[in-house]
N, C-alpha and C positions, 0 to 999 in steps of 0.2 A: 793842756795841763799835764804835768809830769807827776805820776804817783810815786811817792817815796815810802820805802818800808825798810825796817832793819830790826834785828834783834840786838841784844846787848853787845855782841861782838862787832857790830857794824855801826853802833850809835854815833861814835865820833865822826866817822866819814859821812853819815847821813846829815849831821848838823852842818858840816863843811859843804856838802852838796847843796843845801838850802842857800847858803851864802853865794855859792857859785851861780846857781840858777837865778838868784836875785840880781847878780851883777850882769847877767845876760838878758835880763828883763823877761824871764820865762816863768810862767805861773807853775806852782807846785801845790800838792796836797800831801800832808804827812799822815800816814796811816800807823805810825808808831814804830818802835817803842819810844818812850819818853825819857829813858835814862839808861845807864849802863848796868842796871840791876838785871840779873838773870831772868830771861823769858824764853818762850818757845817760838822760834822763827816761823813755823807754819801759820800761826795766828795772824801775823802781819802780812805775810806773803799772800794768804788767801784773801784778806780784806782788800789789799791793793789790786790784786789780779781781778777780782770781781768788779772793782771800779773801772778798770780798763775795759773789761768786757761789756759793761753797761754803757760805755761811751762817756762816762764822767771824766775820765782821763785818757789821754792819747797814748802814752807810753809810760814806762816805769823804770826807776832805778832802785834796785833792791840790794841790800848789803847785809852780810853776816860775817862770820869769822873767815870763811873760805870762799863764800859765794856759791858753794855747791848746794848746801842744804836748802837755802832760800830759793834757789833756782829749781831744785827738784820739786818743792812744794808748789811753786808758781806754775810749773809745767804740767801739773795735774789738771789744770783748767784748759779745756779745749779752746783754742784760739790764742792762747798765750805761748809765745816763743821766747823763753828766757835763756839768755846765753851767759854762762859764767865765764868771764874773761879775765886774763891775768897779764896780757900784753896788748899794746895798742893795735897791732895788726889784727888780732882776734876781734876786738871791738869794731874795727872798720868792716871786717868781713862779715860779722854777725848782722850788720845792717845791709851791706851791699848784696850779699848772696842769700842770707837767711831771713831778711826782713824781721829781725828780732825786735819785739816790742817791749822787751824788758832786758836791761843790762844788769847783770848780777856781779857784784864785786866782793872780794874778800879782804877785809881790813887787816887781817893777820898775815896776809901773803904779799901785799904790795904797799908802797909808801903813798902818801897823799899826792905827791906830784904825778906819779904814774896814774893814779885813780883820776885825778883831774884831767889829765891828758886824754885818757880813754873816754871819759864822759863827754868832753868837747868833740872828740872824733865821732863818737856814737851819735851825738845830737846832730852833727853836721853831715853825716853820710846818708845819702838817699838809698832806697832799695833799687837795685839795678833792673829788676823785672826780667822780662824775656824768658829764657830757658829756666830761670830760677823759680818763676811762678808755678810751673808744672811741679817742681820738686816740693815747694811749699804746700801745695794742695795735697800731696801724698803723706804729709806728716800726721795728720789727724786720722785716727782709727775710729770707725763708726761702730 
């Protein structure tokens, strides 16, 4: 199951992401927001990140105006590796080398076609493992 989260700046893309995931027969859970009314992105990032860490969801797609704020909030959780991506190659590499479990997008920075392409790439790209596993283990600070 894919955790979805957005603030008002990413609401439209979150709604479009639901339709995309439906077309791919992928289950999702929406952690909000429910409109384009101004809200605080950490509230939604934290709720969705916690669902991933509990095992309720496998991965997440989080969207705000730039993808930066919502990824910063998500990355405060040990075990979350949120990658704010603006180009398809970044989305691919975030999975291939970084095993990103959250894709963060910025609705104000990219068009929907780019976002959709990145979502598809990110969903289809496996973690390469190998030498990258060692690096992933070094991300968390105890």
